[in-house]
C-alpha positions in Angstrom: 0.0 0.0 0.0 1.4 3.4 -1.0 2.1 6.0 1.7 -0.5 8.7 1.7 -0.4 10.3 5.1 2.0 10.9 8.0 0.5 8.2 10.2 1.6 5.4 7.8 4.2 3.3 9.5 6.7 1.1 7.7 6.9 -2.2 9.5 10.5 -3.2 9.3 13.5 -4.3 11.2 14.9 -0.8 10.7 13.9 0.7 14.0 15.5 -2.0 16.1 18.6 -2.1 14.1 19.2 1.6 14.1 18.5 1.9 17.8 21.2 -0.7 18.5 23.6 0.8 16.0 23.6 -2.2 13.8 23.9 -2.1 10.1 23.2 -4.0 6.9 25.5 -6.9 7.6 23.7 -7.7 10.9 20.3 -7.2 9.3 21.2 -9.7 6.6 22.2 -12.3 9.3 19.1 -12.0 11.4 15.7 -13.7 10.7 13.0 -11.3 9.5 11.3 -9.4 12.3 8.9 -6.5 12.3 9.4 -3.3 14.3 7.2 -0.3 13.5 9.1 2.9 12.6 7.5 6.0 11.2 9.6 7.2 8.3 6.8 8.9 6.4 5.7 11.6 8.7 8.5 13.9 7.5 9.1 15.1 4.0 12.5 13.6 3.7 14.8 10.9 5.1 17.9 12.2 6.7 21.1 11.2 5.0 22.9 11.0 8.3 20.5 8.5 9.7 23.1 5.7 9.6 23.9 2.6 11.5 27.4 1.1 11.8 29.8 0.9 8.9 28.2 3.9 7.2 25.0 2.1 6.3 22.1 4.3 5.3 18.5 3.4 6.2 18.1 2.0 2.7 21.2 -0.2 3.2 19.6 -1.7 6.3 16.2 -2.3 4.8 17.6 -3.8 1.6 19.6 -6.3 3.6 16.9 -7.1 6.2 14.4 -8.9 3.9 12.4 -8.9 0.8 8.8 -9.4 2.0 6.0 -7.0 1.2 6.7 -4.6 4.0 10.4 -4.5 3.3 9.7 -3.7 -0.3 7.2 -1.0 0.6 9.7 0.5 3.1 12.4 0.6 0.4 10.0 2.3 -2.0 9.0 4.9 0.6 12.6 5.7 1.4 13.5 6.0 -2.3 10.6 8.3 -2.9 11.9 10.7 -0.2 15.7 10.3 -0.7 16.6 9.0 -4.2 20.3 9.6 -3.6 20.4 6.8 -1.0 20.1 4.2 -3.7 23.6 5.1 -5.0 25.0 5.9 -1.6 27.9 3.7 -0.5 28.8 2.5 3.0 32.4 2.1 4.4 32.9 -1.0 2.2 31.8 0.8 -0.9 28.6 -1.2 -1.1 25.3 0.3 -2.4 21.9 -0.9 -1.0 21.8 -3.1 -4.2 25.0 -4.9 -3.1 23.6 -5.4 0.3 20.3 -6.9 -1.0 22.2 -9.3 -3.3 24.6 -10.3 -0.6 21.7 -11.2 1.7 20.0 -13.1 -1.1 17.0 -10.9 -1.2 16.0 -11.5 -4.8 12.7 -9.5 -4.7 14.5 -6.6 -3.1 17.2 -6.6 -5.8 14.5 -6.6 -8.5 12.6 -3.8 -6.8 15.6 -1.6 -6.3 16.4 -1.9 -10.0 12.8 -1.2 -11.0 12.6 1.9 -8.8 15.3 3.5 -10.9 14.2 2.1 -14.2 10.5 3.2 -13.7 11.3 6.6 -12.2 9.9 9.0 -14.7 10.9 12.0 -12.6 14.6 11.6 -13.3 14.6 10.6 -17.0 16.7 8.0 -18.7 15.6 5.4 -16.1 17.0 2.4 -17.9 20.4 4.0 -18.3 20.4 5.0 -14.7 19.5 1.5 -13.7 22.4 0.1 -15.8 24.7 2.7 -14.1 23.6 1.4 -10.7 24.3 -2.2 -11.7 27.8 -1.2 -12.7 28.7 0.4 -9.5 31.7 -1.4 -7.9 32.5 -1.5 -4.2 36.0 -1.2 -2.7 36.8 -4.7 -3.8 35.8 -3.8 -7.3 32.7 -6.1 -7.2 29.3 -5.3 -8.6 26.0 -6.6 -7.3 26.3 -9.3 -9.9 29.3 -10.7 -8.0 27.3 -10.8 -4.8 24.3 -12.5 -6.5 26.7 -15.1 -8.0 28.3 -15.6 -4.6 24.9 -16.2 -3.0 24.1 -18.7 -5.7 20.6 -17.6 -6.7 20.2 -18.2 -10.4 16.9 -16.3 -10.5 18.6 -13.3 -8.9 21.4 -13.4 -11.4 18.9 -13.4 -14.2 17.0 -10.5 -12.7 20.2 -8.4 -12.7 21.2 -9.5 -16.2 17.8 -8.6 -17.6 18.6 -4.9 -17.1 22.1 -5.3 -18.5 21.1 -4.6 -22.1 24.5 -3.3 -23.1 26.1 -6.5 -21.9 28.8 -5.1 -19.7 28.3 -6.5 -16.3 29.8 -9.9 -16.8 32.9 -8.2 -18.2 33.6 -6.2 -15.0 36.3 -7.9 -12.9 36.9 -7.2 -9.3 40.2 -5.5 -8.3 41.9 -8.9 -7.8 40.8 -10.0 -11.3 37.8 -12.1 -10.3 35.1 -12.1 -12.9 31.5 -13.2 -12.2 32.1 -16.3 -14.3 35.3 -17.3 -12.4 33.5 -16.7 -9.1 30.6 -18.9 -10.3 32.9 -21.7 -11.3 35.1 -21.5 -8.2 31.9 -21.9 -6.0 30.8 -24.9 -7.9 27.7 -23.5 -9.4 26.4 -25.3 -12.5 23.6 -23.3 -13.9 24.9 -19.7 -13.2 28.0 -20.1 -15.5 25.7 -21.1 -18.4 23.3 -18.2 -17.7 26.2 -15.7 -17.7 27.6 -17.1 -21.0 24.1 -17.1 -22.6 23.7 -13.5 -21.7 27.1 -12.4 -23.0 29.4 -14.7 -25.0 32.2 -12.1 -24.8 32.2 -12.1 -21.0 35.3 -12.1 -18.9 36.9 -15.5 -17.9 39.4 -13.7 -15.6 40.4 -14.9 -12.1 42.9 -13.8 -9.5 46.6 -14.5 -9.7 46.6 -15.1 -13.5 44.0 -17.8 -13.2 40.8 -18.2 -15.3 37.4 -19.9 -15.1 39.0 -23.2 -16.4 41.4 -23.3 -13.5 38.5 -22.7 -11.1 36.5 -25.6 -12.6 39.6 -27.9 -12.4 40.4 -27.0 -8.8 36.8 -27.6 -7.8 36.6 -30.9 -9.7 33.5 -29.8 -11.6 33.7 -32.0 -14.6 30.4 -30.9 -16.0 31.4 -27.2 -15.9 34.9 -28.1 -17.2 33.4 -29.9 -20.2 31.0 -27.0 -20.9 34.0 -24.5 -20.8 35.8 -26.6 -23.4 32.7 -26.6 -25.6 32.0 -22.9 -25.4 35.5 -21.4 -25.4 38.3 -23.3 -27.0 40.6 -20.3 -26.7 40.6 -20.4 -22.9 40.4 -24.1 -22.7 44.0 -24.6 -23.8 45.6 -21.7 -21.9 
């Protein structure tokens, strides 16, 4: 239900977390709980309303859950402080990073849609792609976090907005590509989805390794065979 008056209260974990000085990392680790907090009675959300590690209120909500009330809370916060969606915490993470790291698939999709559907800022799709390309201090995008969590549907939701096919080519600072990460974690379906989306994606890994090395080290014969079939150039490095 959309917020229409000052007495609307967003039911989230936010109130308890902020009162204890806890941030997105803690919110992601706790089971969903509901604590009423009124963030709609004022015309704006204060940017300095932060928990630990520089998390904004949107970071905390994004990590806390992706049920209906969490999604509504994120929408209300965005409506009053759009800049918080691209704000970074002390790790360089955006709220989108936090949602993906916590495995909140619906929240990830909603945060992307909030930008893409925002007619007030213009160029919504382009802005959404810019959000997806934001890298934290490790050089990782939200796609890295989605791959790390291992949710194929969340990966697909992120790739859906990546119409210029750049995300899977962005490596972390240590050289880790989303494909390498997927192979190193033993995922079977995600590497295929990444390759289907962009056949020119990065195979890079840290310390001069590549996705083939990751598959060998993890004894993933199925992924190894697939890598041979789809990329002969890298298969014989």
